[in-house]
ZAMARGU-4260 file (C-alpha; in steps of 0.2 Angstrom, whole numbers, plus 5000, padded with zeros to 4 digits):
<rodrens>
0) 4041/4314/5235 | 4029/4305/5222 | 4025/4322/5215 | 4044/4325/5212 | 4046/4308/5205
5) 4032/4310/5193 | 4039/4327/5188 | 4056/4319/5183 | 4049/4304/5175 | 4034/4311/5165
10) 4038/4330/5162 | 4057/4328/5158 | 4068/4321/5145 | 4078/4309/5155 | 4093/4310/5143
15) 4094/4328/5146 | 4091/4325/5165 | 4107/4313/5165 | 4116/4327/5155 | 4112/4340/5168
20) 4117/4328/5182 | 4134/4325/5173 | 4137/4344/5171 | 4133/4347/5189 | 4145/4333/5195
25) 4159/4339/5184 | 4156/4357/5190 | 4156/4352/5208 | 4172/4341/5206 | 4180/4356/5198
30) 4175/4368/5211 | 4181/4357/5225 | 4198/4355/5217 | 4199/4373/5214 | 4193/4377/5232
35) 4206/4365/5240 | 4220/4373/5229 | 4214/4390/5235 | 4216/4384/5253 | 4234/4379/5250
40) 4238/4396/5242 | 4241/4413/5251 | 4238/4431/5249 | 4232/4437/5232 | 4232/4420/5224
45) 4220/4414/5236 | 4207/4427/5231 | 4210/4423/5212 | 4208/4404/5215 | 4192/4407/5225
50) 4185/4418/5211 | 4189/4404/5198 | 4181/4391/5210 | 4165/4402/5212 | 4164/4405/5193
55) 4165/4386/5191 | 4152/4381/5203 | 4141/4396/5198 | 4141/4391/5180 | 4138/4373/5185
60) 4123/4377/5195 | 4117/4388/5181 | 4120/4376/5167 | 4113/4362/5177 | 4097/4372/5179
65) 4094/4377/5161 | 4099/4360/5154 | 4086/4352/5166 | 4074/4366/5160 | 4077/4361/5142
70) 4073/4343/5148 | 4057/4350/5155 | 4042/4348/5142 | 4027/4359/5148 | 4019/4356/5131
75) 4017/4374/5126 | 4029/4387/5118 | 4042/4395/5130 | 4056/4407/5131 | 4068/4415/5144
80) 4069/4433/5149 | 4087/4438/5145 | 4089/4450/5160 | 4083/4438/5173 | 4093/4423/5165
85) 4109/4433/5167 | 4104/4439/5184 | 4102/4421/5190 | 4120/4417/5184 | 4127/4432/5193
90) 4117/4427/5209 | 4124/4410/5208 | 4142/4416/5206 | 4142/4429/5219 | 4133/4419/5233
95) 4143/4403/5230 | 4159/4414/5230 | 4154/4421/5247 | 4150/4404/5254 | 4167/4397/5248
100) 4176/4412/5255 | 4168/4410/5272 | 4173/4391/5272 | 4191/4396/5271 | 4191/4408/5285
105) 4206/4404/5296 | 4204/4397/5314 | 4185/4395/5313 | 4180/4377/5313 | 4162/4382/5309
110) 4167/4391/5293 | 4165/4377/5281 | 4147/4373/5288 | 4141/4391/5286 | 4150/4392/5269
115) 4141/4377/5263 | 4124/4384/5268 | 4128/4400/5259 | 4132/4390/5244 | 4115/4382/5245
120) 4107/4399/5246 | 4116/4403/5230 | 4108/4387/5222 | 4091/4392/5228 | 4093/4410/5222
125) 4099/4405/5205 | 4085/4392/5203 | 4070/4403/5208 | 4078/4418/5198 | 4080/4407/5183
130) 4062/4401/5185 | 4056/4419/5185 | 4065/4421/5168 | 4054/4407/5161 | 4040/4415/5150
135) 4026/4404/5144 | 4008/4407/5138 | 4001/4402/5155 | 4002/4404/5173 | 4014/4395/5185
140) 4008/4390/5202 | 4019/4384/5216 | 4017/4371/5230 | 4024/4381/5245 | 4028/4365/5255
145) 4039/4358/5241 | 4047/4375/5239 | 4052/4375/5257 | 4057/4357/5256 | 4068/4361/5241
150) 4077/4376/5250 | 4080/4366/5266 | 4086/4350/5257 | 4098/4361/5247 | 4104/4370/5263
155) 4107/4354/5273 | 4116/4345/5260 | 4126/4360/5255 | 4131/4364/5273 | 4138/4346/5274
160) 4147/4347/5257 | 4161/4359/5261 | 4166/4352/5278 | 4168/4335/5270 | 4177/4342/5255
165) 4190/4351/5265 | 4192/4338/5279 | 4207/4327/5275 | 4220/4326/5262 | 4214/4309/5255
170) 4205/4308/5238 | 4190/4300/5246 | 4185/4317/5256 | 4187/4327/5239 | 4175/4315/5230
175) 4163/4314/5244 | 4162/4333/5245 | 4159/4334/5226 | 4145/4321/5227 | 4137/4330/5241
180) 4137/4347/5232 | 4130/4338/5216 | 4116/4331/5227 | 4113/4348/5235 | 4111/4356/5217
185) 4101/4342/5209 | 4089/4338/5224 | 4085/4357/5226 | 4081/4359/5207 | 4070/4343/5205
190) 4061/4346/5221 | 4058/4364/5216 | 4052/4358/5199 | 4040/4346/5207 | 4032/4361/5216
195) 4028/4369/5199 | 4011/4368/5191 | 4007/4377/5174 | 3990/4382/5169 | 3989/4387/5150
200) 3982/4404/5147 | 3981/4410/5128 | 3979/4427/5134 | 3997/4428/5141 | 4010/4431/5127
205) 4028/4427/5127 | 4039/4443/5125 | 4047/4446/5109 | 4063/4449/5119 | 4063/4432/5127
210) 4077/4421/5122 | 4071/4406/5112 | 4076/4388/5120 | 4087/4385/5105 | 4098/4400/5108
215) 4098/4396/5127 | 4104/4378/5122 | 4119/4386/5113 | 4122/4397/5129 | 4121/4382/5140
220) 4133/4372/5128 | 4146/4386/5129 | 4144/4387/5148 | 4146/4368/5149 | 4162/4369/5139
225) 4168/4383/5151 | 4164/4371/5165 | 4173/4357/5157 | 4188/4368/5154 | 4188/4373/5172
230) 4186/4355/5177 | 4201/4351/5167 | 4211/4366/5174 | 4206/4360/5191 | 4212/4342/5187
235) 4228/4349/5180 | 4231/4359/5196 | 4227/4345/5207 | 4239/4333/5198 | 4252/4347/5199
240) 4249/4350/5217 | 4249/4332/5221 | 4266/4330/5212 | 4273/4345/5221 | 4266/4338/5237
245) 4274/4321/5233 | 4291/4329/5229 | 4290/4339/5245 | 4285/4325/5255 | 4299/4314/5248
250) 4311/4328/5251 | 4305/4331/5269 | 4305/4312/5272 | 4322/4310/5266 | 4328/4324/5278
255) 4317/4317/5292 | 4324/4299/5290 | 4341/4306/5292 | 4337/4313/5309 | 4340/4302/5324
260) 4325/4308/5333 | 4307/4302/5328 | 4297/4314/5318 | 4279/4315/5314 | 4270/4327/5302
265) 4252/4329/5307 | 4237/4339/5301 | 4228/4342/5317 | 4227/4326/5325 | 4229/4316/5309
270) 4246/4308/5306 | 4252/4313/5288 | 4269/4305/5288 | 4283/4298/5300 | 4301/4295/5298
275) 4310/4278/5300 | 4317/4283/5317 | 4299/4285/5324 | 4293/4269/5315 | 4308/4259/5322
280) 4305/4267/5340 | 4286/4262/5339 | 4291/4244/5332 | 4281/4246/5315 | 4283/4252/5297
285) 4281/4270/5293 | 4266/4267/5281 | 4255/4260/5294 | 4255/4277/5303 | 4249/4287/5289
290) 4231/4292/5291 | 4230/4286/5309 | 4226/4298/5324 | 4238/4304/5337 | 4229/4295/5351
295) 4234/4278/5343 | 4253/4284/5346 | 4251/4294/5362 | 4237/4286/5373 | 4238/4299/5387
300) 4225/4312/5385 | 4234/4324/5396 | 4250/4323/5388 | 4242/4324/5371 | 4232/4340/5375
305) 4247/4348/5382 | 4257/4344/5366 | 4243/4352/5355 | 4241/4367/5367 | 4259/4372/5371
310) 4269/4371/5355 | 4288/4373/5356 | 4288/4366/5374 | 4296/4349/5378 | 4283/4337/5386
315) 4286/4320/5393 | 4273/4307/5386 | 4271/4289/5383 | 4273/4281/5366 | 4263/4265/5363
320) 4274/4251/5355 | 4267/4239/5343 | 4268/4225/5357 | 4257/4235/5368 | 4271/4242/5380
325) 4274/4260/5382 | 4290/4269/5380 | 4294/4285/5389 | 4298/4299/5377 | 4300/4318/5376
330) 4289/4327/5362 | 4289/4344/5356 | 4277/4351/5343 | 4281/4365/5330 | 4271/4372/5316
335) 4277/4370/5298 | 4272/4372/5280 | 4269/4355/5272 | 4262/4353/5255 | 4258/4371/5254
340) 4247/4370/5270 | 4250/4373/5288 | 4254/4357/5297 | 4263/4352/5314 | 4279/4342/5316
345) 4281/4332/5332 | 4299/4328/5337 | 4300/4312/5348 | 4315/4308/5358 | 4317/4291/5366
350) 4320/4294/5385 | 4323/4276/5390 | 4342/4279/5391 | 4340/4295/5400 | 4327/4287/5412
355) 4339/4272/5415 | 4354/4284/5418 | 4343/4295/5430 | 4338/4279/5439 | 4356/4274/5440
360) 4361/4291/5447 | 4347/4289/5460 | 4354/4272/5464 | 4371/4278/5465 | 4365/4292/5476
365) 4359/4280/5489 | 4371/4265/5486 | 4389/4261/5488 | 4397/4259/5471 | 4409/4245/5477
370) 4398/4233/5487 | 4381/4239/5480 | 4375/4241/5498 | 4364/4256/5503 | 4376/4270/5508
375) 4376/4281/5524 | 4363/4293/5517 | 4351/4279/5513 | 4354/4271/5529 | 4350/4287/5539
380) 4334/4289/5529 | 4328/4272/5533 | 4333/4272/5552 | 4323/4288/5553 | 4308/4280/5545
385) 4309/4264/5556 | 4311/4274/5572 | 4296/4285/5568 | 4286/4269/5564 | 4292/4260/5580
390) 4277/4253/5590 | 4275/4249/5608 | 4283/4233/5613 | 4294/4232/5598 | 4313/4236/5597
395) 4325/4242/5584 | 4343/4236/5584 | 4358/4243/5575 | 4374/4232/5573 | 4389/4243/5569
400) 4404/4232/5563 | 4420/4234/5554 | 4433/4221/5548 | 4448/4217/5559 | 4465/4223/5554
405) 4457/4229/5537 | 4470/4243/5536 | 4484/4231/5536 | 4476/4222/5522 | 4475/4238/5512
410) 4493/4242/5517 | 4501/4225/5514 | 4491/4218/5499 | 4485/4234/5491 | 4468/4242/5488
415) 4462/4229/5476 | 4464/4216/5489 | 4455/4227/5501 | 4441/4230/5490 | 4439/4211/5487
420) 4438/4208/5506 | 4424/4222/5507 | 4414/4214/5493 | 4416/4197/5500 | 4411/4201/5518
425) 4396/4212/5512 | 4389/4197/5501 | 4391/4185/5515 | 4382/4195/5528 | 4369/4201/5516
430) 4364/4184/5512 | 4360/4181/5531 | 4348/4195/5532 | 4329/4193/5532 | 4316/4203/5524
435) 4315/4221/5531 | 4333/4220/5538 | 4346/4231/5530 | 4365/4232/5528 | 4373/4248/5523
440) 4391/4253/5520 | 4395/4269/5530 | 4413/4271/5523 | 4429/4262/5523 | 4427/4245/5531
445) 4413/4251/5542 | 4396/4244/5540 | 4379/4245/5549 | 4364/4233/5550 | 4347/4239/5554
450) 4335/4226/5563 | 4318/4233/5564 | 4303/4225/5573 | 4312/4215/5586 | 4303/4208/5601
455) 4319/4208/5611 | 4337/4213/5610 | 4343/4194/5610 | 4339/4192/5592 | 4352/4206/5588
460) 4365/4196/5598 | 4360/4180/5589 | 4362/4188/5572 | 4379/4195/5578 | 4385/4178/5583
465) 4379/4170/5566 | 4389/4184/5557 | 4405/4180/5566 | 4403/4161/5564 | 4400/4163/5545
470) 4415/4174/5543 | 4426/4162/5553 | 4419/4147/5544 | 4429/4153/5528 | 4448/4151/5529
475) 4452/4167/5521 | 4456/4177/5537 | 4441/4189/5536 | 4434/4193/5553 | 4424/4207/5561
480) 4420/4215/5577 | 4402/4221/5581 | 4394/4234/5592 | 4375/4233/5596 | 4364/4247/5602
485) 4345/4245/5604 | 4331/4258/5602 | 4322/4263/5613 | 4333/4255/5627 | 4349/4264/5623
490) 4344/4279/5613 | 4328/4286/5603 | 4336/4296/5590 | 4347/4290/5575 | 4362/4299/5579
495) 4364/4294/5597 | 4359/4276/5593 | 4373/4275/5579 | 4386/4283/5591 | 4382/4270/5605
500) 4383/4256/5593 | 4400/4263/5587 | 4405/4264/5606 | 4401/4246/5608 | 4411/4241/5593
505) 4426/4249/5600 | 4424/4239/5616 | 4423/4223/5605 | 4439/4228/5597 | 4449/4232/5613
510) 4443/4216/5620 | 4451/4205/5607 | 4441/4207/5591 | 4431/4194/5582 | 4417/4197/5595
515) 4402/4207/5598 | 4397/4218/5613 | 4380/4227/5617 | 4381/4245/5622 | 4383/4249/5640
520) 4383/4267/5648 | 4401/4265/5655 | 4408/4262/5638 | 4407/4279/5633 | 4422/4286/5642
525) 4434/4272/5637 | 4430/4274/5619 | 4432/4293/5619 | 4449/4291/5627 | 4454/4279/5614
530) 4448/4290/5600 | 4457/4305/5608 | 4473/4294/5608 | 4471/4290/5590 | 4469/4309/5586
535) 4484/4314/5596 | 4495/4300/5589 | 4492/4307/5571 | 4499/4324/5577 | 4513/4318/5588
540) 4527/4319/5575 | 4522/4336/5569 | 4521/4341/5588 | 4539/4335/5591 | 4532/4324/5604
545) 4541/4308/5598 | 4558/4304/5604 | 4571/4291/5602 | 4580/4282/5616 | 4595/4271/5613
550) 4600/4256/5622 | 4618/4249/5619 | 4622/4231/5613 | 4638/4223/5618 | 4650/4209/5613
555) 4649/4198/5628 | 4666/4191/5627 | 4676/4207/5626 | 4664/4219/5633 | 4664/4231/5618
560) 4649/4240/5613 | 4645/4235/5595 | 4629/4246/5592 | 4613/4253/5599 | 4594/4249/5597
565) 4583/4264/5594 | 4568/4263/5604 | 4553/4275/5601 | 4546/4285/5616 | 4530/4296/5616
570) 4530/4311/5628 | 4512/4316/5627 | 4509/4334/5633 | 4495/4329/5645 | 4496/4310/5647
575) 4515/4311/5650 | 4525/4296/5644 | 4514/4284/5634 | 4521/4266/5634 | 4525/4259/5617
580) 4514/4243/5620 | 4499/4255/5621 | 4502/4267/5607 | 4510/4255/5594 | 4495/4244/5592
585) 4484/4260/5591 | 4496/4267/5578 | 4494/4251/5567 | 4475/4251/5568 | 4474/4269/5564
590) 4486/4268/5550 | 4498/4280/5557 | 4512/4267/5559 | 4519/4270/5541 | 4523/4288/5545
595) 4529/4285/5562 | 4540/4270/5556 | 4548/4281/5542 | 4552/4295/5555 | 4560/4283/5567
600) 4571/4275/5553 | 4576/4292/5546 | 4580/4299/5563 | 4590/4284/5569 | 4600/4283/5553
605) 4604/4302/5554 | 4610/4300/5572 | 4621/4285/5568 | 4629/4293/5553 | 4635/4307/5564
610) 4645/4294/5576 | 4664/4293/5574 | 4663/4275/5579 | 4656/4263/5565 | 4643/4256/5577
615) 4627/4247/5571 | 4610/4255/5573 | 4595/4243/5576 | 4578/4248/5571 | 4561/4239/5574
620) 4550/4237/5559 | 4532/4234/5559 | 4523/4221/5548 | 4513/4235/5540 | 4530/4243/5534
625) 4537/4226/5528 | 4522/4223/5516 | 4521/4241/5510 | 4525/4243/5492 | 4537/4257/5494
630) 4546/4251/5510 | 4562/4245/5501 | 4563/4261/5491 | 4561/4271/5507 | 4575/4262/5516
635) 4586/4265/5501 | 4581/4283/5500 | 4585/4286/5519 | 4602/4278/5517 | 4607/4289/5503
640) 4600/4304/5511 | 4609/4301/5528 | 4625/4294/5521 | 4624/4279/5533 | 4633/4264/5526
645) 4620/4250/5523 | 4630/4237/5533 | 4628/4248/5549 | 4609/4247/5548 | 4600/4232/5556
650) 4581/4230/5554 | 4573/4220/5568 | 4558/4210/5562 | 4546/4198/5572 | 4543/4181/5565
655) 4524/4185/5567 | 4526/4198/5553 | 4532/4185/5541 | 4517/4173/5541 | 4504/4184/5533
660) 4511/4183/5516 | 4527/4172/5515 | 4532/4175/5497 | 4529/4194/5498 | 4539/4195/5514
665) 4553/4184/5507 | 4554/4195/5492 | 4555/4211/5502 | 4568/4205/5514 | 4579/4199/5500
670) 4578/4216/5491 | 4583/4224/5508 | 4597/4212/5510 | 4603/4216/5492 | 4605/4234/5498
675) 4618/4228/5511 | 4606/4230/5526 | 4607/4217/5540 | 4591/4208/5546 | 4588/4202/5563
680) 4574/4190/5569 | 4567/4199/5584 | 4559/4190/5599 | 4564/4173/5594 | 4555/4159/5604
685) 4538/4169/5605 | 4524/4169/5593 | 4526/4158/5578 | 4544/4153/5579 | 4548/4141/5566
690) 4565/4133/5561 | 4560/4133/5542 | 4559/4152/5543 | 4577/4153/5549 | 4582/4143/5534
695) 4571/4152/5521 | 4573/4170/5526 | 4590/4179/5525 | 4593/4183/5543 | 4609/4189/5550
700) 4606/4188/5568 | 4594/4180/5581 | 4588/4189/5596 | 4581/4179/5611 | 4566/4187/5619
705) 4570/4194/5637 | 4556/4183/5644 | 4568/4168/5642 | 4583/4177/5650 | 4575/4182/5666
710) 4582/4170/5680 | 4590/4159/5667 | 4603/4155/5679 | 4590/4148/5691 | 4576/4142/5680
715) 4581/4125/5672 | 4567/4126/5658 | 4573/4143/5653 | 4591/4138/5653 | 4587/4123/5642
720) 4578/4134/5629 | 4592/4147/5629 | 4605/4133/5626 | 4595/4126/5612 | 4593/4143/5603
725) 4612/4146/5606 | 4616/4129/5598 | 4604/4133/5584 | 4613/4149/5580 | 4630/4141/5580
730) 4624/4127/5569 | 4616/4140/5556 | 4631/4152/5558 | 4620/4166/5565 | 4626/4176/5580
735) 4613/4176/5594 | 4609/4192/5605 | 4601/4190/5622 | 4589/4204/5627 | 4584/4208/5644
740) 4600/4205/5654 | 4598/4213/5671 | 4609/4203/5683 | 4628/4198/5683 | 4622/4180/5686
745) 4612/4181/5670 | 4626/4188/5660 | 4639/4175/5667 | 4627/4161/5662 | 4626/4168/5644
750) 4645/4170/5644 | 4648/4152/5649 | 4636/4146/5636 | 4645/4156/5622 | 4632/4169/5618
755) 4638/4181/5606 | 4629/4198/5611 | 4619/4205/5625 | 4607/4219/5629 | 4598/4225/5644
760) 4597/4236/5660 | 4613/4228/5667 | 4623/4236/5652 | 4613/4251/5650 | 4595/4258/5651
765) 4588/4266/5635 | 4592/4285/5636 | 4595/4300/5625 | 4611/4297/5614 | 4620/4311/5623
770) 4622/4300/5638 | 4633/4288/5626 | 4644/4301/5619 | 4660/4293/5626 | 4655/4277/5616
775) 4649/4284/5600 | 4664/4296/5599 | 4678/4285/5605 | 4678/4273/5620 | 4668/4257/5617
780) 4673/4246/5632 | 4662/4239/5645 | 4671/4250/5658 | 4665/4265/5650 | 4648/4258/5648
785) 4647/4254/5666 | 4652/4271/5671 | 4637/4278/5661 | 4626/4266/5668 | 4631/4271/5686
790) 4629/4289/5681 | 4611/4286/5674 | 4607/4276/5690 | 4613/4290/5701 | 4602/4303/5692
795) 4587/4291/5691
</rodrens>
């Protein structure tokens, strides 16, 4: 290295050395600019710009060499062989052109390195061919070590120059590449010049055809001007390209910012630009992403590799937010042409809303929308898991419960009120459960509670009692019946376990409701019988199994039949005659009472409308019907349809039906009264009898329950009650009808106490209306009625 330094310092004109270095740097910068422009071009234009770039760097190497040679002062006359001098220029242009072309080979990442090495070979070829063109009166000796060093030094630096120059779009990479190329040329030249030793020899003559140094200086000056021109052309092209790139970038950025999705334009793994949607999504400004790597945005290696490997395919990935959190996104990569070069655009779609919706869908698939409790499907999955995981010595209990008289709540107060009851019950019971226990809504008002890991079944009974007490503690009328089945005692599979719990629930309901029962093997038959009864009841009307029996009602003073009460009978094809006190409660619980009640009312009115005598027809009405929104409209429709005058219809209502919603019942009865229909209080003296109800509600008649009439002539307490009711009726101006009259003594008592109307077996048993044709079509005296009674008794 000292030898090279001494060569530069003592054997060269330093001013010309600096000039050579400037020419070299200018040529290198021009060549890099032109090469980058060639890379952004296509087709024939790429070849043209490659040629111009090769000429620029070739002339630069040549001019650098010969300016440095002019700065070299061997102290003896010298000249240059014109042929070899031109050959050195051609070698520089051809070899550097080949290297530049190799550096731009597509899809080969080693191309720039090999191309740089070939350019270094062109530098060496030009130098040593140029040195061979030097003619002096002497002998030139070479230091082989420095010669090898000069070639290797130029090759190494040259090989690195082009990859750096072509690496990124920023200005620093272009300048760095030009500097390395300048170092490759200058280091090679001056190291090679350090290897030169000249021994004067007067016997050696300089050829007459050798170009004098002055002429060569003129040629170098022209080459330098050409290099300057090419550098200026490169600068102009660079400015134009940059301006075009900026305009294109602005245009694309404007379009990108209009997109709702996030967009990134990348050069390989380097982010070139992003739109505002992406910047907002990532919680930062768009400028902060320029020049960053993709891994700073998408930290997952697998997703990032998939993105780069499989273009045009949507891939789920995680986007790093500025606060360190990650956002689920869907990304898709597509190749584009940006600023005249191939790039990639990545569309980024925020998946948070979709993920939330999917999570909500999964939640809805496993939960009840009204109560937010797990649904039947979720419950079945959980009970499967718990039974599988059940260990020896542990038990699992299922509590099956429903709300007492919930169907009536829906029918009387509407579905909104029913929904509120379900939500209230669910929240109260859920608050009582411990960790690991689960409550699910199976449908309607049916719920199930899963109690895993129990040491014994008593814990299930204690929880059931706590649930009943909690519901009773609130004065809102919500109560429940509960059935309990235990695994493995009662069953070892989920389906059987649930069925047994359901069976126990039915037992709890039939034994008074608001209680709980454990499953017992003998329960199964009774529950199956009740369910079959419900099923048959729903098809009884369509199967023509329901019939009406009619019982006469008589004016006690003159013995005239004033009307009939229609009584429902069910002739089951297998069970025979099913008593009303058995199937009516089942119909109310099963929700079939509305259809049955409407059928009874329509059938009775049709029958009464056909009578010649204007007798009244009394029909019992369920509480469920009273509170139904369409009940008044149904009554009106039936009267219009059958043609029965409204005053001939009498609806019998128990006082118990009125206490559930006083205002609503009062409104319904007043609207019925406005139609002209009569209203009778049925079974007075039982249930919730209240004098205030007689005053508040628009009753037309009071009916004394038959339990007070039985032996009224011999039972003083019964007689006192009957007298009080009769006196109350007279005071309120309401006629009183006594039910259940079976003996002449009972009838005489009522006659003596001035009772208004009577009804019972003494006057006539319930029978088909054909048995009373004499009454309905003409005769209405008690004598005729007695004859019919005797006829019925004879046939019975």
